[in-house]
N, C-alpha and C positions, 0 to 999 in steps of 0.2 A: 505493500499499500503503499501510496507517493504523496503527501501534497503537504502542508501547514501544521504546524504543531496544534495547533488550539482545530482545525477541521479535522483531526484525525480524533481527537481530544474528541470532542464533540458525535465522532461515529463511534467511539470508543463507550459514551456516555447511555447514542441509542440503541445498540448491543445489547447495554445493563438494563435496557425499560424490555427489551427483547426480552430478555431472558429469565425477569420475572410471571410472565406471560406463560412461558414454554415451561410445563412440566420436563421433557426429556434431557436439559439441559447439553440442548447442543452448539449451543456461540460459545465454552465457557476458558476451550483450549484457544480460541481466537484471543476474546477478552484478554485473561491473562498476558498474550505475548506481545498485545497493543499493548499493556501497560507497562509490565517490561519495561518495551521498548520508549515506553511515554518518559519511564525515570528514567532514562538518560538523554534525557530534552529537554529536563522542563523549565530552561531558565529560558526556550520561546514558549515555555506556557502563560508564562508572563509579562502580562500586559506592556506595552514601552511604557505609557508615562508612569504607572506603578514601577516599573523600575528603572529610570532617569533617577525619579524623587529617590528611593532605595539607593540608589549609586550616591547620588547629592548625603542625605543624610547620613549614609556613612564613610565618607571623607564631605567635610563640609567643605575642600580648598580644591576643589575637583576643577578643572577648567572646561568652560566650552566646548573646546576643542575634544577631548578629554572627554568628552559623555557623548561626542560627537562619536568618535573612531571606536569608543565601546561599544557602539550597538546600531551604529550606523544610520543616526534619525538625524536629522534636520535640523540646522540654526537658530530658528524659528519653534518648533520643539526641545530644543534644548533651554535653553531663553521661558519661555513658561515653565517647565519642571522646576527651573532656579526661579521663576517666582513664586510657585503656589509652594515650595520647601519653602520656602524665606519667610511666605506667610501666613506656617503652621508656629 
């Protein structure tokens, strides 16, 4: 399965919902494999806004350039996150 980690997580959640309806547990193996693969990509499951604010709160001296390099965000997104983190 190929796609954005968030979309794969959404698919896994849907399979889990289907699993509750089914009696035979047909998707159990697939769900376990998807969940174990998603654990390796936990950083991609965090929304960009939350990741930026977490990075800023972890290191208040981080520059906009460093934020952009770590997250591949735009200058606008980095500035907005800096503003939001400073207003907390």
